[in-house]
N, C-alpha and C positions, 0 to 999 in steps of 0.2 A: 368242503364243500366241491360238486360237482365243478370244472372249469368251465364257464361261459364262454359257449364259442363267437369268435365273430364274422363278420361282423355284427352289431345289432342280436343278435342272439338271435331267442325265436324270435323277436318282436317280426322279422321277413313274413312271418306266418302273416301277420296285421298290413302290414305295408313292405310288398315284396319288392319294388324300387326305387331308386332315388337315396337321398340322401334322409337318415329320421333324426331328426333334431331333437336333442334335450333341452330343455329349455328348462332351471332348475333357479333359486331364489339363494342356492347359496351356491361357492365357487369350490370348495373342495368336493362336493358332490357333481360339480359339473365336470369336473378334471377327471373325477372315478368314470361319468360315464363316458367323454372321449377316451378314458383307456380301456372301454368295455365295444367302442366302435361307432359311440352316436358323435353328434358333430354337433358340441358345447355351447347355446347361449342365454347370456347371463337377460333373466327374467325383464332386467327395465332398459334390453337391448333386445326387447323381441317382436317392436316395431317394424324391423329391415326383413322382417321375416317375408320372403315372398308366401304372393296367392298358393292355396294348395298346396302349400310345404308339408311335410308329419310332422308329427311331435307329440313329445312324450312329456305330460309338463308335472315337473314334478314338483310339488310342492313341501318345501320341507317346513317352512315358516310361513303362510298365510297360508289361508283358509279361501275358500272359494268362494266369490261371488262374483255376482249374477255381471257388475262391471266386466271382471276379468272373461267371462266364459262368450262376453259381448267383443274383447277384443282380439277373443280368436275363431270372429266367426266364419271369417275365409280360408280356415285352414282344417288339416285333421287330425284328432287332439284325442290321445290319450292321456286320461288326466290322474296320477297317482298323490292322491292327499293325503301326503305325511304328518301334516302337522295336525290333523282330527285324531292321529294316534300317539305318532312319540316322533316327534322332528330331531331329537338327540343323535349325534353322526352317527354312531353305528347302528342304531335301528336304518337311518335313512339310509344308508351305505348297503344292508342286508335286504333293504324291501326295493332297491333297484334292485341286487342281484337276482333274486326272485322274480323278478320284473321278468329280465332277460332269459329265465329258465321255464315261464308262463309255456304251457303244450296251447294255444292260442284255440288249435282246431279243435284239439278233444277237449275243449272247458266249452267250446261253442257247441260241438256236438251233443257231448252231455247235457248242456241247459233244452236245446230241442228236444232229446230225449223224454226228459221233463215238464217239459211244455205238453207234448201228444200228452203224456200218461194222463196230467191234471184234467186236460180237455174231454176224457173218459167218463168223468166223474165221476172217483172212487169215491167211496163214501172215508174211507179211513187207509193210511201208509204208515206200517208198523215196522219201524228198525229193530230190529233183532229179530226173535224164531215169531214165528205169526201166530203161533200157540204160545199160549202161558202157560200150558202146563210144560212146554217146554223148555223155558225161561230160567237162567243161569241164573240166581239171587246177586251175584256176584258182577252182571253184564246189564249191556246196555238192552233195556226192551220198552221201546218207548212208544207208544199208542198214540198218534197223531188224526186225529180228527178235521177231515175236513168240510169246508161250510161253500154256500152258493156266491157268497161275494168275497172269492181270491181275491189279492191284487199282488199282482206278482211281477219281479221288477230282475229285469235278466237284458244282455246282449247275447244272442244267440249265432249271433257273426263273428268269423274270423277273418273280419275288411272295418275296416275305418273310413269310411269315403270325406270330402270334402266338403268344410260346413258339417260335418257330425263332431260332438264333442262325446264323450262317452269315458265311463269310469272306469277304473280297474277295478270296482268291485263287482260291476254288472257282467266284467268278460269272466267272472270267475268265480260268482256261485248265483244262484239263482234265490231271488229272496219271498220269499210269502209274511207280506208287515200286515197289523194292525193296531188303530189308537187305541190310546189308553180310555177312550172314552165306550169302545166298542165292548160289548157284553155278549155273552154266551156263545155260541158257536158256528154264529155266520161266516168267519173267517176262518178259525180254527178250534183248535182244544188238543192240550197235551196229557198222556196220564205217563205215571212211567215212572223208569230211573233210568236215566243215562249217564256214562265215564265221559269226562272231556281230557284231554289232554291239555287241549290252550285255552287260554282264557286272554279276552280283549277289552281294552277301554275306550272311548272314543266316545268325539261330541263334536254337535252339531254346530254348522257356521254362525247359525243362532242364538246359540247359545246367551243363557243370563248367565248377571254376577252368582247367586245364589249356584247355578247350575256348573258357571265354571267352579267351584267351589269342591261341589260334592265329583267331580271331575278329577280334580288335582287329588283327594282322597280315594279315587278308585282305581286310578295307575298306581297308588302305593298300596291297594288290596290285591291288585294285581297283579304286581311282583312277589309278593306274599306267597298269593293262589299257585305259584308259578313254579316253586322256587318245591312245592308241594309232592311233585307229581300230581298223581289219576286225581281228582274232581268228579265228586258221587252229588248227582241231580234228583231229588224227588219231586215229581210233579202229581197235580192231583188236580183235576177240574179247570187248568192252567194256569194252576198259583206253584209258585216253587216254594214248598212246606219245607225243603232243608238244603243248606249247599257244605257239605264237608271236606277238608285234605288235613292228611297227615295227620288224621283224630283230631283235629280241631272244626269246630263251625263256622260258616261266615254267616248264616244265612239274614242274620238282624243286621251288620255292617252292609252286605250287597241291599239289602232295604235299606239303605240310610240312601247311598253313594248315589243308587238309582231313581231316587223321591220316593218316598213312603207312601204318596199320598195313590203311587200307582200299585201296592202292593204285591210286589211282585208275580206280578201278571207277565208270562211270556209275550212280548210285541213282534217279536221273530222268529220264525221258520223258516232258515235258511240251509239250504242241500251246496254244498258244495262242488262245484263242477271243476275245480281245480285239484284233481288228484293227481296228475301226472308230477308236480314238486313234492311231494309228502313225504318223501324219504331225506330230502332236502333240507325242511323244516326245521326251525330252530324254535322253538316253545317260550325261550326264556324274551321271546322279542312282542314287544305288542306293535305289532306289523298288522297292516291289511291283507296282504299278502296269506296268515296263517289262517285267513278265515275260510277261506273259501279249498283250503289244502285237505279240508276232513267230509267226510261224508254228509255230515249236515250239521248246521251248526244251533243254539238257540240262542236269541237275543232279552234284555230287560234293559229297562229304559230308554226315553229318546234322544237324548243327547242335549238335549235342551233346558229341561228344569234339572236333569241329572245324568249321568254314563250313562248311556249306552255299552253295555257288556254284552259280551257273548263268550260263548261256551262250546268248544267245538270238539268234538264226538269223531272221533280219526278215523276208526273204525268201522263197518257193521253193515249186514247185510237192509235191503227192502223187500215189503213185500204190500201193492194195493190188494184194499180189500171192496169188494164190489155189493 
């Protein structure tokens, strides 16, 4: 993997001056952060941080909580919620390095581009060729119809100020989400085929006991699919009709781990803005930094009653239809 420039890698795009503190709940990860130019502070000693401190909060073992957020209300915080994906040492080290390789300026510019385009009220965005007649049956062509009730989460700024708490996910992707109870195309609806290279499994801090059991199985399922190479997804009226990899069909297992009550409807249309790290991505890792490295991703499940699983499409052109 490309070496991280010292000190602090590309985090200098966000925090151009002063010390950048790596606050983490794991000593080994803190030591690695220190080797990469950050100033390590254990989580249980973070009360000593000065007001206005620039913080990268690396949560390898703890989930995000409201009290934790309030604790850092006087600092400028970039949050990396590793425990929501995979808190294992190798996954955490990988996520740290990718955090320091992210081009935050380019990501912010890409997010701003998509926000401007969505404000133009396009009826559809097509990933792949705009005409169905030009589509290769073995390539991505996904038609995403856009409704009037879009909910967008993104941080289209390459800076974080005092009192701001920003998730790494908001920096590296633009997320359009819907609730399981949403019906019809008021938010979005997808049809077509997508070829994914990456798959992620995550949980929400509010995960239920039943949801946690599904998340554990989802992580095993994710590892199986990730080892098989390209993953093919077929969508009809925003419902996943099949997902296959390596000649195996994973549709029913995916339905179960994301909560069968949701019926494999897509709950997230994600636009990757962290494209600069794509050459460095290792799809074997269940890391949030892989999520925004592709042109787009499709998410199933809400992470509470079942796993939230994202399928990342690394390369595709796109076209807006009005």
